[in-house]
Chimera marker file (.cmm) of the C-alpha trace (Angstrom):
<marker_set name="trace">
<marker id="1" x="-43.847" y="-8.418" z="26.575" r="1" g="1" b="0" radius="0.5"/>
<marker id="2" x="-43.851" y="-5.187" z="28.567" r="1" g="1" b="0" radius="0.5"/>
<marker id="3" x="-45.979" y="-2.247" z="27.438" r="1" g="1" b="0" radius="0.5"/>
<marker id="4" x="-44.841" y="1.251" z="26.483" r="1" g="1" b="0" radius="0.5"/>
<marker id="5" x="-45.543" y="2.681" z="29.917" r="1" g="1" b="0" radius="0.5"/>
<marker id="6" x="-43.281" y="0.119" z="31.580" r="1" g="1" b="0" radius="0.5"/>
<marker id="7" x="-40.630" y="0.543" z="28.883" r="1" g="1" b="0" radius="0.5"/>
<marker id="8" x="-40.453" y="4.301" z="29.418" r="1" g="1" b="0" radius="0.5"/>
<marker id="9" x="-40.320" y="3.784" z="33.191" r="1" g="1" b="0" radius="0.5"/>
<marker id="10" x="-37.221" y="1.628" z="32.721" r="1" g="1" b="0" radius="0.5"/>
<marker id="11" x="-35.323" y="3.969" z="30.380" r="1" g="1" b="0" radius="0.5"/>
<marker id="12" x="-33.375" y="5.983" z="32.961" r="1" g="1" b="0" radius="0.5"/>
<marker id="13" x="-32.309" y="2.931" z="35.003" r="1" g="1" b="0" radius="0.5"/>
<marker id="14" x="-31.397" y="1.244" z="31.703" r="1" g="1" b="0" radius="0.5"/>
<marker id="15" x="-29.201" y="4.180" z="30.718" r="1" g="1" b="0" radius="0.5"/>
<marker id="16" x="-27.656" y="4.140" z="34.214" r="1" g="1" b="0" radius="0.5"/>
<marker id="17" x="-26.905" y="0.416" z="33.795" r="1" g="1" b="0" radius="0.5"/>
<marker id="18" x="-28.788" y="-0.237" z="37.017" r="1" g="1" b="0" radius="0.5"/>
<marker id="19" x="-31.406" y="-2.713" z="35.739" r="1" g="1" b="0" radius="0.5"/>
<marker id="20" x="-31.141" y="-6.418" z="36.415" r="1" g="1" b="0" radius="0.5"/>
<marker id="21" x="-30.562" y="-8.647" z="33.354" r="1" g="1" b="0" radius="0.5"/>
<marker id="22" x="-34.177" y="-9.842" z="32.961" r="1" g="1" b="0" radius="0.5"/>
<marker id="23" x="-35.728" y="-6.326" z="32.932" r="1" g="1" b="0" radius="0.5"/>
<marker id="24" x="-33.022" y="-5.283" z="30.436" r="1" g="1" b="0" radius="0.5"/>
<marker id="25" x="-33.958" y="-8.212" z="28.176" r="1" g="1" b="0" radius="0.5"/>
<marker id="26" x="-37.644" y="-7.305" z="28.401" r="1" g="1" b="0" radius="0.5"/>
<marker id="27" x="-36.913" y="-3.666" z="27.579" r="1" g="1" b="0" radius="0.5"/>
<marker id="28" x="-34.698" y="-4.577" z="24.639" r="1" g="1" b="0" radius="0.5"/>
<marker id="29" x="-37.378" y="-6.954" z="23.354" r="1" g="1" b="0" radius="0.5"/>
<marker id="30" x="-39.910" y="-4.107" z="23.492" r="1" g="1" b="0" radius="0.5"/>
<marker id="31" x="-37.533" y="-1.647" z="21.829" r="1" g="1" b="0" radius="0.5"/>
<marker id="32" x="-36.999" y="-4.106" z="18.971" r="1" g="1" b="0" radius="0.5"/>
<marker id="33" x="-40.638" y="-3.666" z="17.924" r="1" g="1" b="0" radius="0.5"/>
<marker id="34" x="-41.697" y="-0.232" z="19.235" r="1" g="1" b="0" radius="0.5"/>
<marker id="35" x="-40.547" y="2.759" z="17.236" r="1" g="1" b="0" radius="0.5"/>
<marker id="36" x="-42.124" y="5.253" z="19.665" r="1" g="1" b="0" radius="0.5"/>
<marker id="37" x="-40.169" y="3.925" z="22.629" r="1" g="1" b="0" radius="0.5"/>
<marker id="38" x="-36.976" y="3.915" z="20.558" r="1" g="1" b="0" radius="0.5"/>
<marker id="39" x="-37.602" y="7.640" z="20.089" r="1" g="1" b="0" radius="0.5"/>
<marker id="40" x="-38.063" y="8.032" z="23.847" r="1" g="1" b="0" radius="0.5"/>
<marker id="41" x="-34.760" y="6.227" z="24.391" r="1" g="1" b="0" radius="0.5"/>
<marker id="42" x="-32.946" y="8.510" z="21.945" r="1" g="1" b="0" radius="0.5"/>
<marker id="43" x="-34.506" y="11.584" z="23.566" r="1" g="1" b="0" radius="0.5"/>
<marker id="44" x="-33.397" y="10.373" z="26.997" r="1" g="1" b="0" radius="0.5"/>
<marker id="45" x="-29.862" y="9.730" z="25.729" r="1" g="1" b="0" radius="0.5"/>
<marker id="46" x="-29.692" y="13.193" z="24.182" r="1" g="1" b="0" radius="0.5"/>
<marker id="47" x="-31.064" y="14.834" z="27.331" r="1" g="1" b="0" radius="0.5"/>
<marker id="48" x="-28.545" y="12.994" z="29.512" r="1" g="1" b="0" radius="0.5"/>
<marker id="49" x="-25.720" y="13.986" z="27.176" r="1" g="1" b="0" radius="0.5"/>
<marker id="50" x="-26.803" y="17.604" z="27.207" r="1" g="1" b="0" radius="0.5"/>
<marker id="51" x="-27.055" y="17.679" z="30.979" r="1" g="1" b="0" radius="0.5"/>
<marker id="52" x="-23.705" y="15.918" z="31.388" r="1" g="1" b="0" radius="0.5"/>
<marker id="53" x="-21.936" y="18.342" z="29.054" r="1" g="1" b="0" radius="0.5"/>
<marker id="54" x="-23.230" y="21.517" z="30.674" r="1" g="1" b="0" radius="0.5"/>
<marker id="55" x="-21.643" y="23.333" z="33.572" r="1" g="1" b="0" radius="0.5"/>
<marker id="56" x="-24.913" y="23.165" z="35.481" r="1" g="1" b="0" radius="0.5"/>
<marker id="57" x="-25.012" y="21.171" z="38.716" r="1" g="1" b="0" radius="0.5"/>
<marker id="58" x="-26.705" y="17.748" z="38.630" r="1" g="1" b="0" radius="0.5"/>
<marker id="59" x="-30.479" y="17.649" z="38.705" r="1" g="1" b="0" radius="0.5"/>
<marker id="60" x="-32.005" y="17.311" z="42.158" r="1" g="1" b="0" radius="0.5"/>
<marker id="61" x="-33.641" y="13.911" z="42.676" r="1" g="1" b="0" radius="0.5"/>
<marker id="62" x="-37.100" y="15.491" z="42.940" r="1" g="1" b="0" radius="0.5"/>
<marker id="63" x="-36.736" y="17.239" z="39.565" r="1" g="1" b="0" radius="0.5"/>
<marker id="64" x="-35.403" y="14.094" z="37.922" r="1" g="1" b="0" radius="0.5"/>
<marker id="65" x="-38.347" y="12.112" z="39.342" r="1" g="1" b="0" radius="0.5"/>
<marker id="66" x="-40.772" y="14.698" z="37.955" r="1" g="1" b="0" radius="0.5"/>
<marker id="67" x="-39.191" y="14.552" z="34.490" r="1" g="1" b="0" radius="0.5"/>
<marker id="68" x="-39.367" y="10.740" z="34.545" r="1" g="1" b="0" radius="0.5"/>
<marker id="69" x="-43.015" y="10.930" z="35.558" r="1" g="1" b="0" radius="0.5"/>
<marker id="70" x="-43.830" y="13.343" z="32.741" r="1" g="1" b="0" radius="0.5"/>
<marker id="71" x="-42.076" y="11.091" z="30.243" r="1" g="1" b="0" radius="0.5"/>
<marker id="72" x="-44.019" y="8.099" z="31.548" r="1" g="1" b="0" radius="0.5"/>
<marker id="73" x="-47.469" y="9.706" z="31.355" r="1" g="1" b="0" radius="0.5"/>
<marker id="74" x="-46.981" y="11.144" z="27.876" r="1" g="1" b="0" radius="0.5"/>
<marker id="75" x="-48.046" y="14.412" z="26.284" r="1" g="1" b="0" radius="0.5"/>
<marker id="76" x="-51.704" y="14.321" z="27.356" r="1" g="1" b="0" radius="0.5"/>
<marker id="77" x="-50.865" y="14.001" z="31.038" r="1" g="1" b="0" radius="0.5"/>
<marker id="78" x="-52.545" y="10.614" z="31.296" r="1" g="1" b="0" radius="0.5"/>
<marker id="79" x="-51.171" y="7.122" z="30.941" r="1" g="1" b="0" radius="0.5"/>
<marker id="80" x="-50.062" y="5.991" z="27.522" r="1" g="1" b="0" radius="0.5"/>
<marker id="81" x="-52.039" y="3.177" z="25.922" r="1" g="1" b="0" radius="0.5"/>
<link id1="1" id2="2" r="1" g="1" b="0" radius="0.2"/>
<link id1="2" id2="3" r="1" g="1" b="0" radius="0.2"/>
<link id1="3" id2="4" r="1" g="1" b="0" radius="0.2"/>
<link id1="4" id2="5" r="1" g="1" b="0" radius="0.2"/>
<link id1="5" id2="6" r="1" g="1" b="0" radius="0.2"/>
<link id1="6" id2="7" r="1" g="1" b="0" radius="0.2"/>
<link id1="7" id2="8" r="1" g="1" b="0" radius="0.2"/>
<link id1="8" id2="9" r="1" g="1" b="0" radius="0.2"/>
<link id1="9" id2="10" r="1" g="1" b="0" radius="0.2"/>
<link id1="10" id2="11" r="1" g="1" b="0" radius="0.2"/>
<link id1="11" id2="12" r="1" g="1" b="0" radius="0.2"/>
<link id1="12" id2="13" r="1" g="1" b="0" radius="0.2"/>
<link id1="13" id2="14" r="1" g="1" b="0" radius="0.2"/>
<link id1="14" id2="15" r="1" g="1" b="0" radius="0.2"/>
<link id1="15" id2="16" r="1" g="1" b="0" radius="0.2"/>
<link id1="16" id2="17" r="1" g="1" b="0" radius="0.2"/>
<link id1="17" id2="18" r="1" g="1" b="0" radius="0.2"/>
<link id1="18" id2="19" r="1" g="1" b="0" radius="0.2"/>
<link id1="19" id2="20" r="1" g="1" b="0" radius="0.2"/>
<link id1="20" id2="21" r="1" g="1" b="0" radius="0.2"/>
<link id1="21" id2="22" r="1" g="1" b="0" radius="0.2"/>
<link id1="22" id2="23" r="1" g="1" b="0" radius="0.2"/>
<link id1="23" id2="24" r="1" g="1" b="0" radius="0.2"/>
<link id1="24" id2="25" r="1" g="1" b="0" radius="0.2"/>
<link id1="25" id2="26" r="1" g="1" b="0" radius="0.2"/>
<link id1="26" id2="27" r="1" g="1" b="0" radius="0.2"/>
<link id1="27" id2="28" r="1" g="1" b="0" radius="0.2"/>
<link id1="28" id2="29" r="1" g="1" b="0" radius="0.2"/>
<link id1="29" id2="30" r="1" g="1" b="0" radius="0.2"/>
<link id1="30" id2="31" r="1" g="1" b="0" radius="0.2"/>
<link id1="31" id2="32" r="1" g="1" b="0" radius="0.2"/>
<link id1="32" id2="33" r="1" g="1" b="0" radius="0.2"/>
<link id1="33" id2="34" r="1" g="1" b="0" radius="0.2"/>
<link id1="34" id2="35" r="1" g="1" b="0" radius="0.2"/>
<link id1="35" id2="36" r="1" g="1" b="0" radius="0.2"/>
<link id1="36" id2="37" r="1" g="1" b="0" radius="0.2"/>
<link id1="37" id2="38" r="1" g="1" b="0" radius="0.2"/>
<link id1="38" id2="39" r="1" g="1" b="0" radius="0.2"/>
<link id1="39" id2="40" r="1" g="1" b="0" radius="0.2"/>
<link id1="40" id2="41" r="1" g="1" b="0" radius="0.2"/>
<link id1="41" id2="42" r="1" g="1" b="0" radius="0.2"/>
<link id1="42" id2="43" r="1" g="1" b="0" radius="0.2"/>
<link id1="43" id2="44" r="1" g="1" b="0" radius="0.2"/>
<link id1="44" id2="45" r="1" g="1" b="0" radius="0.2"/>
<link id1="45" id2="46" r="1" g="1" b="0" radius="0.2"/>
<link id1="46" id2="47" r="1" g="1" b="0" radius="0.2"/>
<link id1="47" id2="48" r="1" g="1" b="0" radius="0.2"/>
<link id1="48" id2="49" r="1" g="1" b="0" radius="0.2"/>
<link id1="49" id2="50" r="1" g="1" b="0" radius="0.2"/>
<link id1="50" id2="51" r="1" g="1" b="0" radius="0.2"/>
<link id1="51" id2="52" r="1" g="1" b="0" radius="0.2"/>
<link id1="52" id2="53" r="1" g="1" b="0" radius="0.2"/>
<link id1="53" id2="54" r="1" g="1" b="0" radius="0.2"/>
<link id1="54" id2="55" r="1" g="1" b="0" radius="0.2"/>
<link id1="55" id2="56" r="1" g="1" b="0" radius="0.2"/>
<link id1="56" id2="57" r="1" g="1" b="0" radius="0.2"/>
<link id1="57" id2="58" r="1" g="1" b="0" radius="0.2"/>
<link id1="58" id2="59" r="1" g="1" b="0" radius="0.2"/>
<link id1="59" id2="60" r="1" g="1" b="0" radius="0.2"/>
<link id1="60" id2="61" r="1" g="1" b="0" radius="0.2"/>
<link id1="61" id2="62" r="1" g="1" b="0" radius="0.2"/>
<link id1="62" id2="63" r="1" g="1" b="0" radius="0.2"/>
<link id1="63" id2="64" r="1" g="1" b="0" radius="0.2"/>
<link id1="64" id2="65" r="1" g="1" b="0" radius="0.2"/>
<link id1="65" id2="66" r="1" g="1" b="0" radius="0.2"/>
<link id1="66" id2="67" r="1" g="1" b="0" radius="0.2"/>
<link id1="67" id2="68" r="1" g="1" b="0" radius="0.2"/>
<link id1="68" id2="69" r="1" g="1" b="0" radius="0.2"/>
<link id1="69" id2="70" r="1" g="1" b="0" radius="0.2"/>
<link id1="70" id2="71" r="1" g="1" b="0" radius="0.2"/>
<link id1="71" id2="72" r="1" g="1" b="0" radius="0.2"/>
<link id1="72" id2="73" r="1" g="1" b="0" radius="0.2"/>
<link id1="73" id2="74" r="1" g="1" b="0" radius="0.2"/>
<link id1="74" id2="75" r="1" g="1" b="0" radius="0.2"/>
<link id1="75" id2="76" r="1" g="1" b="0" radius="0.2"/>
<link id1="76" id2="77" r="1" g="1" b="0" radius="0.2"/>
<link id1="77" id2="78" r="1" g="1" b="0" radius="0.2"/>
<link id1="78" id2="79" r="1" g="1" b="0" radius="0.2"/>
<link id1="79" id2="80" r="1" g="1" b="0" radius="0.2"/>
<link id1="80" id2="81" r="1" g="1" b="0" radius="0.2"/>
</marker_set>
């Protein structure tokens, strides 16, 4: 099974429906047992919805990459266990 770090890394592509079937299965398997990552998924969904509903232009790729990185490393700035 994948770990939390890998699960969080896959969230945006998962929400974009751009993951291949096997990585989707692995992510869903992880989400079935990890409450923390389910929270990350819900946060990502809410953030995407908020950004999609605003009149602001789309996020630049560099900013989106930075947000994904911050989500992946967690609140302490280091890798999640």
